NUKOL-610925 format. One line per 4 residues: number of its first residue (from 1); their letters; for each residue x, y, z of N, C-alpha, C, CB. Coordinates in pm, whole numbers, plus 50000, padded with zeros to 5 digits. Glycine has a CB too. Example, Ala and Ser with C-alpha at 12.3 -4.5 7.8 and 13.67 -1.06 7.14 Angstrom:
<rs>
1	AS	51319/49431/50780/51230/49550/50780/51320/49670/50780/51131/49553/50905; 51285/49775/50708/51367/49894/50714/51290/50003/50787/51408/49940/50572
</rs>
This chain:
<rs>
1	XXXX	50085/49883/50000/50000/50000/50000/50090/50124/50000/49903/49999/50123; 50063/50219/49913/50147/50337/49901/50110/50442/50006/50136/50397/49761; 50208/50524/50041/50188/50633/50137/50106/50743/50071/50323/50688/50187; 50027/50813/50149/49952/50928/50099/50046/51046/50083/49835/50964/50193
5	XXXX	50020/51129/49982/50097/51252/49968/50066/51340/50089/50064/51326/49833; 50153/51436/50122/50124/51523/50238/49988/51593/50228/50234/51628/50251; 49950/51639/50109/49821/51706/50093/49705/51609/50117/49809/51768/49954; 49718/51487/50062/49612/51387/50081/49603/51342/50227/49636/51265/49990
9	XXXX	49717/51329/50291/49719/51291/50433/49652/51399/50518/49863/51266/50481; 49679/51525/50490/49618/51636/50565/49467/51637/50542/49680/51771/50522; 49425/51615/50417/49282/51613/50385/49212/51497/50457/49260/51600/50232; 49276/51379/50457/49219/51263/50527/49205/51292/50676/49306/51138/50505
13	XXXX	49308/51350/50734/49306/51380/50877/49193/51477/50912/49440/51439/50921; 49172/51577/50829/49066/51675/50854/48928/51614/50844/49078/51790/50757; 48913/51507/50767/48782/51445/50746/48758/51324/50836/48767/51403/50602; 48857/51284/50916/48842/51160/50992/48814/51186/51139/48966/51074/50978
17	XXXX	48725/51103/51194/48683/51114/51334/48688/50975/51396/48540/51175/51346; 48743/50968/51515/48745/50844/51591/48637/50852/51698/48885/50817/51656; 48546/50755/51699/48440/50746/51800/48479/50637/51898/48299/50716/51736; 48487/50673/52027/48529/50580/52130/48418/50568/52234/48662/50625/52195
21	XXXX	48353/50452/52238/48247/50428/52334/48229/50278/52347/48113/50498/52291; 48201/50232/52467/48184/50088/52487/48045/50040/52446/48208/50053/52631; 47956/50131/52413/47821/50093/52367/47819/50089/52214/47713/50192/52422; 47810/49969/52158/47814/49951/52014/47702/50026/51942/47805/49803/51980
25	XXXX	47584/50029/52002/47470/50096/51937/47496/50247/51924/47341/50071/52018; 47552/50307/52027/47582/50450/52021/47690/50477/51916/47628/50501/52159; 47793/50393/51912/47897/50409/51808/47835/50400/51670/48008/50301/51823; 47742/50308/51653/47678/50289/51523/47596/50412/51482/47589/50166/51527
29	XXXX	47518/50466/51576/47435/50583/51547/47523/50704/51511/47344/50617/51667; 47626/50727/51592/47717/50839/51564/47790/50821/51431/47819/50854/51678; 47831/50698/51403/47899/50669/51277/47809/50701/51159/47943/50522/51271; 47687/50654/51164/47592/50679/51054/47572/50830/51033/47457/50611/51083
33	XXXX	47554/50903/51143/47533/51047/51133/47655/51116/51073/47502/51106/51271; 47772/51087/51125/47893/51155/51079/47929/51118/50936/48010/51122/51171; 47908/50993/50899/47931/50954/50759/47835/51027/50667/47915/50802/50742; 47713/51051/50714/47616/51129/50637/47660/51273/50617/47483/51126/50705
37	XXXX	47750/51320/50703/47805/51455/50692/47934/51456/50609/47833/51513/50831; 47968/51339/50552/48085/51330/50465/48217/51303/50536/48098/51454/50390; 48210/51259/50662/48332/51231/50737/48368/51083/50731/48315/51276/50883; 48497/51056/50743/48546/50918/50755/48545/50885/50904/48690/50901/50692
41	XXXX	48486/50772/50941/48470/50738/51082/48545/50609/51114/48322/50723/51118; 48616/50614/51226/48687/50500/51281/48623/50475/51418/48844/50524/51291; 48616/50349/51461/48553/50319/51589/48650/50246/51682/48427/50234/51568; 48629/50266/51812/48700/50192/51915/48604/50170/52031/48830/50267/51961
45	XXXX	48612/50053/52094/48520/50017/52202/48573/50052/52341/48489/49871/52196; 48699/50093/52350/48755/50132/52479/48879/50218/52457/48790/50006/52564; 48934/50267/52566/49048/50357/52557/49172/50295/52496/49080/50408/52691; 49197/50167/52525/49315/50101/52466/49303/50090/52315/49334/49961/52527
49	XXXX	49184/50052/52268/49162/50046/52124/49177/50185/52062/49022/49988/52092; 49133/50287/52134/49143/50425/52085/49288/50464/52063/49077/50522/52184; 49375/50431/52157/49517/50463/52142/49575/50397/52018/49595/50419/52266; 49539/50272/51997/49585/50199/51879/49537/50268/51751/49536/50054/51882
53	XXXX	49409/50305/51746/49352/50369/51628/49412/50507/51603/49201/50381/51642; 49439/50582/51709/49501/50714/51692/49638/50700/51627/49512/50788/51829; 49715/50601/51672/49849/50581/51616/49843/50528/51473/49928/50484/51703; 49744/50444/51443/49731/50387/51308/49672/50486/51208/49645/50262/51313
57	XXXX	49559/50547/51245/49480/50624/51148/49502/50774/51153/49336/50596/51170; 49559/50825/51261/49584/50969/51276/49460/51054/51248/49696/51012/51183; 49350/51030/51323/49228/51109/51298/49246/51255/51338/49109/51048/51374; 49166/51341/51280/49171/51482/51315/49092/51513/51440/49119/51564/51201
61	XXXX	48998/51424/51475/48914/51447/51593/48880/51314/51659/48785/51523/51555; 48851/51323/51788/48809/51206/51863/48691/51246/51950/48927/51147/51949; 48587/51162/51947/48469/51178/52034/48474/51060/52129/48331/51185/51951; 48483/51087/52260/48497/50974/52349/48414/50985/52475/48640/50958/52385
65	XXXX	48373/50867/52520/48299/50851/52645/48399/50854/52760/48216/50718/52646; 48353/50882/52880/48442/50884/52996/48456/50746/53057/48390/50982/53100; 48344/50679/53081/48347/50552/53152/48344/50436/53053/48229/50542/53250; 48457/50365/53047/48469/50250/52958/48559/50146/53025/48527/50291/52818
69	XXXX	48545/50020/52986/48634/49917/53040/48776/49932/52986/48579/49776/53008; 48869/49871/53054/49011/49861/53016/49086/49992/53032/49022/49815/52873; 49041/50100/52974/49104/50231/52990/48996/50336/52968/49225/50251/52891; 48969/50415/53070/48863/50515/53062/48897/50629/52969/48834/50569/53199
73	XXXX	48796/50709/52938/48811/50817/52841/48910/50925/52880/48680/50878/52819; 48909/50967/53007/49001/51073/53048/49146/51025/53045/48966/51124/53187; 49169/50901/53089/49305/50846/53082/49349/50828/52937/49312/50711/53157; 49257/50783/52853/49289/50770/52710/49319/50906/52649/49172/50703/52635
77	XXXX	49240/51007/52686/49262/51141/52631/49398/51196/52673/49151/51235/52677; 49440/51171/52797/49574/51214/52840/49680/51155/52748/49600/51172/52987; 49667/51027/52719/49767/50959/52635/49759/51005/52490/49748/50806/52643; 49636/51027/52442/49618/51078/52305/49682/51216/52294/49466/51085/52268
81	XXXX	49659/51302/52392/49717/51437/52392/49870/51431/52396/49665/51517/52513; 49926/51336/52471/50072/51322/52477/50126/51280/52341/50112/51219/52584; 50051/51195/52269/50093/51148/52138/50076/51256/52032/50015/51024/52099; 49960/51324/52035/49930/51427/51934/49840/51534/51994/49864/51363/51808
85	XXXX	49897/51644/52043/49817/51748/52106/49724/51823/52011/49907/51846/52172; 49740/51804/51881/49656/51878/51785/49522/51812/51758/49731/51894/51656; 49499/51691/51805/49372/51622/51781/49260/51696/51855/49379/51473/51827; 49152/51725/51784/49034/51786/51846/48962/51678/51927/48938/51848/51738
89	XXXX	48928/51709/52052/48862/51610/52138/48728/51663/52186/48952/51575/52258; 48629/51576/52181/48495/51604/52232/48459/51491/52326/48389/51619/52115; 48423/51526/52449/48385/51425/52547/48233/51413/52545/48437/51462/52690; 48186/51290/52531/48043/51261/52530/48019/51162/52642/47995/51205/52391
93	XXXX	47933/51199/52737/47912/51110/52850/47766/51106/52892/47999/51151/52967; 47726/50995/52945/47593/50981/53002/47595/51004/53152/47537/50844/52972; 47713/51028/53208/47726/51051/53351/47680/51191/53386/47871/51030/53397; 47578/51200/53468/47531/51330/53513/47607/51377/53635/47381/51325/53544
97	XXXX	47655/51283/53716/47733/51319/53835/47859/51235/53837/47650/51298/53965; 47962/51279/53763/48087/51203/53761/48148/51193/53901/48187/51267/53665; 48233/51094/53918/48303/51079/54045/48385/51205/54074/48394/50954/54043; 48392/51247/54201/48465/51370/54233/48609/51370/54183/48465/51391/54382
101	XXXX	48673/51254/54182/48813/51249/54136/48825/51271/53986/48875/51115/54174; 48713/51262/53916/48713/51283/53770/48610/51389/53736/48683/51151/53694; 48607/51496/53809/48507/51601/53791/48503/51646/53645/48537/51720/53882; 48387/51644/53587/48368/51688/53449/48300/51822/53450/48285/51585/53368
105	XXXX	48362/51918/53388/48303/52050/53378/48257/52072/53234/48403/52161/53422; 48130/52094/53215/48077/52118/53082/48132/52248/53025/47923/52121/53084; 48148/52349/53109/48200/52479/53062/48350/52478/53040/48165/52587/53162; 48424/52400/53117/48570/52392/53106/48611/52245/53097/48639/52462/53225
109	XXXX	48596/52185/52980/48627/52043/52967/48772/52012/53001/48596/51996/52825; 48798/51893/53053/48933/51856/53093/49026/51829/52974/48927/51734/53181; 49153/51843/53000/49259/51802/52906/49248/51867/52770/49257/51655/52890; 49198/51988/52764/49195/52059/52637/49087/52013/52541/49325/52048/52571
113	XXXX	48990/51936/52590/48880/51894/52502/48806/52018/52454/48783/51795/52575; 48756/52014/52332/48683/52129/52279/48544/52140/52338/48673/52120/52128; 48482/52027/52364/48346/52025/52416/48332/51908/52513/48242/52016/52301; 48239/51924/52605/48195/51813/52689/48043/51815/52680/48246/51826/52841
117	XXXX	47984/51706/52641/47840/51701/52618/47776/51583/52690/47809/51693/52469; 47658/51609/52746/47572/51503/52796/47459/51494/52695/47519/51533/52945; 47442/51379/52630/47337/51367/52528/47199/51394/52587/47341/51228/52465; 47107/51444/52506/46972/51477/52554/46901/51361/52622/46888/51526/52440
121	XXXX	46925/51239/52576/46856/51125/52633/46908/51092/52774/46871/51003/52543; 47018/51154/52817/47072/51130/52952/47041/51245/53048/47222/51110/52945; 46984/51351/52998/46955/51467/53083/46825/51444/53159/46946/51596/52999; 46816/51499/53281/46690/51486/53357/46580/51565/53289/46708/51534/53504
125	XXXX	46460/51513/53297/46345/51583/53238/46298/51691/53333/46230/51485/53205; 46268/51808/53276/46215/51915/53358/46065/51894/53373/46246/52055/53297; 46016/51911/53495/45872/51898/53515/45807/52035/53512/45842/51826/53648; 45689/52042/53458/45617/52170/53446/45542/52203/53572/45521/52168/53330
</rs>
């Protein structure tokens, strides 16, 4: 397999996203949506797989869950940042009250993440 030219490699990186979540159904839904937006999507089921994919595929962005088996999202993000600080990171979590030792701030995401989001289906319903 031939190497990509620098321009093609840069273009691929800008269009590629790594989705890291231990829930296969969520990875599938996000993959379908992002592919519909014209992005190349890579998947990983845990933080260790994410590290492998970052080194292999060099994605431009990573969307990752916090709580996963083998290596959690924040620990994976630390290692991803050490490998390549230019990767855009978005934290997606269903945790409404993270453990105090892993405090998640939606306004100030950890480790230089661009965004921290709790999906609408995980938010408490407001009563009228």
